[in-house]
C-alpha positions as CSV (number, residue, x, y, z in Angstrom):
1,X,0.0,0.0,0.0
2,X,2.8,2.4,0.8
3,X,4.4,1.7,-2.6
4,X,1.2,2.6,-4.4
5,X,0.8,5.7,-2.2
6,X,4.3,6.9,-3.1
7,X,3.7,6.2,-6.7
8,X,0.5,8.2,-6.6
9,X,2.1,11.1,-4.9
10,X,5.1,11.2,-7.3
11,X,2.7,11.0,-10.3
12,X,0.7,14.0,-9.0
13,X,3.9,16.0,-8.4
14,X,5.1,15.1,-11.9
15,X,1.8,16.3,-13.4
16,X,1.9,19.6,-11.4
17,X,5.5,20.5,-12.3
18,X,4.7,21.8,-15.9
19,X,2.2,24.3,-14.4
20,X,4.8,25.5,-12.0
21,X,7.4,25.8,-14.8
22,X,4.9,27.9,-16.9
23,X,4.3,30.2,-13.9
24,X,8.0,30.7,-13.5
25,X,8.5,31.5,-17.2
26,X,5.6,33.9,-17.2
27,X,7.0,35.7,-14.1
28,X,10.4,35.9,-15.9
29,X,8.8,37.4,-19.0
30,X,6.8,39.9,-17.0
31,X,9.9,41.0,-15.1
32,X,12.0,41.3,-18.3
33,X,9.2,43.4,-19.9
34,X,9.0,45.7,-16.8
35,X,12.7,46.2,-16.7
36,X,12.8,46.8,-20.4
37,X,10.1,49.5,-20.2
38,X,11.9,51.2,-17.3
39,X,15.2,51.2,-19.2
40,X,13.4,52.6,-22.3
41,X,11.9,55.4,-20.3
42,X,15.2,56.4,-18.6
43,X,17.5,55.9,-21.6
44,X,15.2,57.3,-24.4
45,X,16.3,60.5,-26.1
46,X,14.9,63.5,-24.1
47,X,13.5,66.5,-26.0
48,X,16.0,69.3,-25.9
49,X,13.4,72.0,-26.3
50,X,10.0,73.1,-25.1
51,X,6.9,72.9,-27.4
52,X,3.4,74.5,-27.2
53,X,1.4,72.9,-30.1
54,X,-1.7,75.0,-30.4
55,X,-3.2,76.1,-32.7
56,X,-4.4,79.5,-31.3
57,X,-7.1,81.4,-33.1
58,X,-6.3,85.1,-33.9
59,X,-9.1,87.5,-34.2
60,X,-8.9,91.1,-35.5
61,X,-9.1,93.5,-32.6
62,X,-11.2,95.9,-34.6
63,X,-13.9,93.2,-34.9
64,X,-14.0,91.7,-31.4
65,X,-13.2,94.9,-29.5
66,X,-11.5,92.9,-26.7
67,X,-8.0,92.0,-25.8
68,X,-6.9,88.4,-25.3
69,X,-3.3,87.5,-24.2
70,X,-2.3,83.9,-23.7
71,X,0.7,82.5,-21.8
72,X,2.6,80.1,-24.1
73,X,5.2,78.5,-21.7
74,X,5.0,77.9,-18.0
75,X,7.8,79.0,-15.7
76,X,9.5,75.6,-15.6
77,X,9.8,75.6,-19.4
78,X,11.0,79.2,-19.4
79,X,13.7,78.4,-16.8
80,X,14.9,75.3,-18.7
81,X,14.7,76.6,-22.3
82,X,15.0,80.4,-22.4
83,X,18.2,81.9,-21.0
84,X,20.9,84.4,-22.0
85,X,21.3,82.4,-25.3
86,X,18.2,80.9,-26.9
87,X,16.2,80.1,-30.0
88,X,12.5,80.9,-30.2
89,X,10.2,79.8,-33.1
90,X,6.5,79.8,-34.0
91,X,4.2,79.5,-36.9
92,X,1.6,82.1,-37.9
93,X,-1.0,82.3,-40.6
94,X,-2.8,85.6,-41.5
95,X,-5.7,86.3,-43.9
96,X,-8.3,89.0,-44.4
97,X,-5.7,91.8,-44.3
98,X,-7.0,93.9,-47.2
99,X,-9.3,95.9,-45.0
100,X,-6.8,96.9,-42.4
101,X,-7.0,100.5,-41.1
102,X,-4.0,102.7,-41.8
103,X,-2.0,103.3,-38.6
104,X,-1.6,106.9,-37.4
105,X,2.2,106.7,-37.8
106,X,1.8,106.2,-41.6
107,X,2.1,103.3,-44.0
108,X,5.7,102.7,-43.2
109,X,8.3,103.7,-40.7
110,X,7.6,103.4,-37.0
111,X,4.2,101.8,-37.6
112,X,2.1,101.1,-34.5
113,X,0.7,97.6,-35.1
114,X,0.2,95.6,-32.0
115,X,2.9,93.1,-31.2
116,X,1.8,89.5,-31.8
117,X,4.4,87.9,-29.4
118,X,5.9,89.3,-26.3
119,X,9.1,87.9,-25.0
120,X,9.2,89.4,-21.5
121,X,12.6,90.8,-20.5
122,X,13.7,90.8,-24.2
123,X,11.2,92.6,-26.4
124,X,8.4,91.7,-28.8
125,X,7.6,90.7,-32.4
126,X,5.4,92.7,-34.7
127,X,3.7,91.8,-38.0
128,X,2.7,94.4,-40.5
129,X,-0.2,92.8,-42.4
130,X,-0.3,95.5,-45.0
131,X,3.3,95.5,-46.2
132,X,3.8,91.8,-45.2
133,X,6.9,92.6,-43.2
134,X,7.8,92.0,-39.5
135,X,10.0,93.5,-36.8
136,X,11.8,92.1,-33.8
137,X,12.2,94.8,-31.2
138,X,14.7,94.3,-28.5
139,X,14.0,96.7,-25.7
140,X,15.4,95.5,-22.3
141,X,15.1,97.8,-19.3
142,X,18.5,99.1,-18.3
143,X,19.6,99.8,-14.7
144,X,18.9,103.5,-15.2
145,X,15.3,102.8,-16.2
146,X,15.8,103.8,-19.8
147,X,14.7,101.4,-22.7
148,X,17.3,101.0,-25.4
149,X,15.4,99.8,-28.5
150,X,17.1,97.8,-31.2
151,X,15.0,96.9,-34.3
152,X,15.5,94.0,-36.7
153,X,13.2,94.0,-39.7
154,X,12.4,91.0,-41.8
155,X,10.5,90.6,-45.1
156,X,9.1,87.7,-47.2
157,X,6.2,87.3,-44.8
158,X,3.4,86.2,-47.1
159,X,-0.3,86.2,-46.5
160,X,-2.7,83.3,-47.0
161,X,0.0,80.8,-46.0
162,X,1.8,79.6,-42.9
163,X,5.0,81.3,-42.0
164,X,7.6,80.2,-39.5
165,X,9.4,83.0,-37.6
166,X,12.6,81.9,-35.8
167,X,14.7,84.2,-33.6
168,X,18.1,83.2,-32.3
169,X,20.2,85.0,-29.8
170,X,23.8,84.4,-28.6
171,X,25.6,87.1,-26.8
172,X,24.9,90.3,-28.8
173,X,24.2,88.5,-32.1
174,X,20.5,88.4,-33.1
175,X,19.3,86.5,-36.2
176,X,15.8,86.1,-37.5
177,X,14.7,83.4,-40.0
178,X,11.5,83.1,-42.1
179,X,10.5,79.6,-43.2
180,X,13.9,78.2,-42.4
181,X,15.9,80.8,-44.3
182,X,18.0,83.6,-42.8
183,X,16.1,86.9,-43.2
184,X,18.2,89.4,-41.3
185,X,20.9,89.7,-38.6
186,X,22.0,92.4,-36.2
187,X,24.7,93.0,-33.6
188,X,23.1,94.5,-30.6
189,X,24.8,97.5,-29.0
190,X,24.7,98.8,-25.4
191,X,22.3,96.2,-24.1
192,X,22.5,94.3,-20.8
193,X,22.4,90.6,-20.5
194,X,19.0,89.5,-21.8
195,X,17.1,87.1,-19.5
196,X,13.6,86.1,-20.8
197,X,10.9,85.9,-18.1
198,X,7.9,84.7,-20.2
199,X,6.3,84.4,-23.6
200,X,2.9,85.8,-24.3
201,X,0.7,85.6,-27.4
202,X,-1.6,88.4,-28.5
203,X,-4.7,86.7,-29.8
204,X,-6.4,89.9,-30.9
205,X,-3.7,91.4,-33.3
206,X,-4.4,93.6,-36.3
207,X,-5.4,90.7,-38.5
208,X,-7.3,87.4,-38.7
209,X,-5.5,84.1,-38.6
210,X,-3.9,81.4,-36.5
211,X,-0.7,80.7,-34.6
212,X,0.9,77.5,-33.3
213,X,3.8,75.2,-32.8
214,X,5.8,77.4,-30.5
215,X,9.3,76.1,-29.7
216,X,12.1,77.2,-27.5
217,X,15.7,76.0,-27.1
218,X,18.3,76.9,-24.5
219,X,20.9,77.6,-27.1
220,X,21.4,79.3,-30.5
221,X,20.5,77.0,-33.3
222,X,22.8,77.1,-36.4
223,X,21.4,78.0,-39.8
224,X,21.3,74.4,-40.9
225,X,19.5,73.4,-37.7
226,X,16.9,76.1,-38.3
227,X,16.3,74.9,-41.8
228,X,16.1,71.3,-40.8
229,X,13.6,72.1,-38.0
230,X,11.4,73.9,-40.5
231,X,11.4,71.0,-43.0
232,X,10.7,68.5,-40.2
233,X,7.6,70.3,-39.0
234,X,5.8,71.1,-42.3
235,X,4.2,69.0,-45.0
236,X,4.8,69.4,-48.7
237,X,2.6,72.5,-48.8
238,X,4.4,74.3,-46.0
239,X,1.7,73.7,-43.5
240,X,2.8,72.9,-39.9
241,X,2.0,69.5,-38.5
242,X,-0.4,70.7,-35.8
243,X,-3.8,69.4,-35.0
244,X,-7.0,71.2,-36.0
245,X,-9.2,72.6,-33.2
246,X,-13.0,72.0,-33.3
247,X,-14.7,75.1,-34.9
248,X,-17.1,77.0,-32.7
249,X,-20.4,78.2,-34.2
250,X,-18.9,81.6,-34.9
251,X,-16.0,80.2,-36.8
252,X,-18.3,77.9,-38.8
253,X,-20.5,80.9,-39.7
254,X,-17.4,82.9,-40.7
255,X,-16.0,80.1,-42.9
256,X,-19.5,79.5,-44.5
257,X,-19.9,83.2,-45.2
258,X,-16.4,83.4,-46.7
259,X,-17.1,80.4,-48.9
260,X,-20.4,81.9,-50.1
261,X,-18.7,85.2,-51.0
262,X,-15.9,83.3,-52.9
263,X,-18.6,82.0,-55.3
264,X,-20.3,85.4,-55.6
265,X,-23.3,84.8,-53.2
266,X,-22.5,87.3,-50.5
267,X,-24.9,90.0,-51.8
268,X,-24.4,93.7,-51.3
269,X,-21.8,94.4,-48.8
270,X,-21.6,98.1,-47.7
271,X,-18.7,98.8,-45.4
272,X,-18.7,102.1,-43.5
273,X,-15.8,102.9,-41.2
274,X,-12.6,104.8,-40.8
275,X,-10.2,105.6,-43.7
276,X,-8.8,102.5,-45.3
277,X,-5.3,102.3,-46.6
278,X,-4.5,101.0,-50.2
279,X,-0.9,100.5,-51.0
280,X,-0.5,101.3,-54.7
281,X,2.4,99.7,-56.6
282,X,2.9,102.8,-58.7
283,X,2.1,106.3,-57.4
């Protein structure tokens, strides 16, 4: 009887051993998977810049009669990616600029368009939707309380398409790029050490459009790096790879009205307002 009992016990243990082996192998596989995921997380390439995707809707201030300013980067991103030397980039699209009002300062010169981007502690970026040019204004506050303003103008800013504006700063060298190509450079004079404290977007500028894909690096990108970054973030038509936001009813109405007018079904449109500016090619 003892022999049969021993034989029965050994047979049961033999039958149970494959289940135990499977459990051990499963535990090993799970452990290897968890360790692999942890190694992938810690050893993966970290992003060397901050990004705010957007897009942000831009509404003409003369139509909405309100001001709306949005903070782009939080303080942690500012501290990590915007220092004495930095690169700042963003995309902007503008349309419906033919009906812009002439600024009091005149068609050119020190025009008074609202800045679209404020880099606190450094200056701002302006877009002239009439002449399709822009300006980077560096105006840090000196120790004596006097603003020393340096202006860097850039052209080739086209309407009805997405444009990428990139500003690089290293020491006193300031460069501005449009769509990955160098547009202008300047050597700043009599300016203190620039220390950005924040980035703000004016969502009610002097034109209708969108803005998005804001990027900031804690160093000055080279000309080839700026060009490569532009190509990497646009499709074949030059449109940035940013998601579309759901249209509100007002935007749906605006888009429908514009589409109807494009095919000649907008009826009689009488516009009464302040003096409008027309820039004639020959005068």
